[in-house]
C-alpha positions, 0 to 999 in steps of 0.5 A: 753272924753264924747264928743269924745265918743258921736261923734264917736258912737251916732252921726254915729249910729243916721245918719245910722238909719236916712238913713235906715228909710228915704224911709218911710217918704221922697219923691222920689226926696230926696231919689235920692238926698241922694243917690247922696250925698252918691256916691259923698261923697264916691268918694271924700273920695276915692280921700282924701285917696291919697290927704289928707292922702297920700299927692299926688296931684291927680288933675284928680281923676274923670277919674277913676270915669268915667271909672267905670261908663262907664265900668258898662254901656258898660257891661250892654248894649253891652256885653251880660253879666248880669247887675250885672257883671258890679259891678265887672268889673267897679272897676277892670277897674278903678283899671287898669286905675289908675295902668296904669296912676300911672305907668306913673306919679309915677316917678314925684312928687307934682305939676308935678305929678298932671299936668301929671295926669291931661293931661292923664285924659284929654286924656281919656276924649277926647277918650270917648267924640269922640268915638261915635260908642262905648261910644256914644260920647258926647251923652253918654249912656242912659236907662242902665239896672240894676239888677232886684233885685234892680230895684225900688226906694227903692232897688236902695236907699238901695243898694247905702246905703249899698255899701257906708257904706261898702266901707267907713268902708273899707277905714277907716280900711285902713287909720288906718292900718299899710299901712295907717300909712306909707302912712301918714308918706310919706305925712309928710316926704317922705325922712325920710320914705324912709330912714327907708327902705320904698319903697315910690313910690310902696306905692304911686302906691298901694294907687293910685290903691286903691283910683281908685278902690273905685272911680270905685265903685262910678261910678257904683253906679252913673249909678245905681242911674242915669240910664245914663252916659256921658263924663262930669263924666271924665272932669277935672272940676268934679275933681276940685269940689272933691278937694273943697269938701275935703278942705271944710269938712277937708282933714285931717279928714276921714269923712270931704270929705263926709260932704263937698260932702253933702254941695256942692251937696245940694248947687249945686242942690238948687242954680241951681233953682235960677241961672245958675252961679253955678261956681260963687257960687263955687268960692265964697265958695272956697274963704271964705273957704281959708280965714276963714276955711283953715283946713275945717269944721271938721278940725276946730271942731276937733282941737278946743277942743285940744286948749281949753284943753290947 
């Protein structure tokens, strides 16, 4: 009981205090890296809401991330609106994209759902990749304006930290709400859940829109940190990495994807210094994960105390 209370209170508070104090002693590059970890962790957690807790084969979640990022960039550069408006438009457009794709795919289930979503997401990527006059094509959009209030290294860092904490808290509350319990019931046994009067398809569609909304927020944060946007944000390989993050950290544990994102981002950053073959390293990580930690890192530590008690 003491260990569980320690994990749920002292450890998260310690991490928050570390992140708050980080600008006082860390160089600018490491603040950028932490911001990237927070954004990627937020994105992976939004995927895990439908993948781990909803049992939906969301194979192309990064398309909503890219839609949010491009929406922010286009509002900032081409609309004449203040850059802050992008933080409203980005999640709204990502939610709209997830609703449209969800209405098309929701009639299918499991692998068929995932493959159709992958196809539709690839179609969106192709449009962004080729529409030079609007999206910049394969060149992307660079030099994107952000609000003056946060236009500094510390401002961007603290803004990213605060928004990520708020979004993580909201998703945690949703997962542990009655809706979240029903969602997990659909994951475990959709037929029995439907038999007690739950509209399974409607709940899955709502869950997909919620996950897409938070992915759009992560996309807006990425533009805030990076100052640019490019079509790779919508490519299916990023979605594959997100799935691996969820598996690595533990896809039945809420904070598992955040841990998985931290590991993958750090590995990709430092492995890239020594070799170009990042995908080879990622394949090795996935292979070791499947063989030795099929329930993920946090999933392993969460289940081990239960087995020791018996």
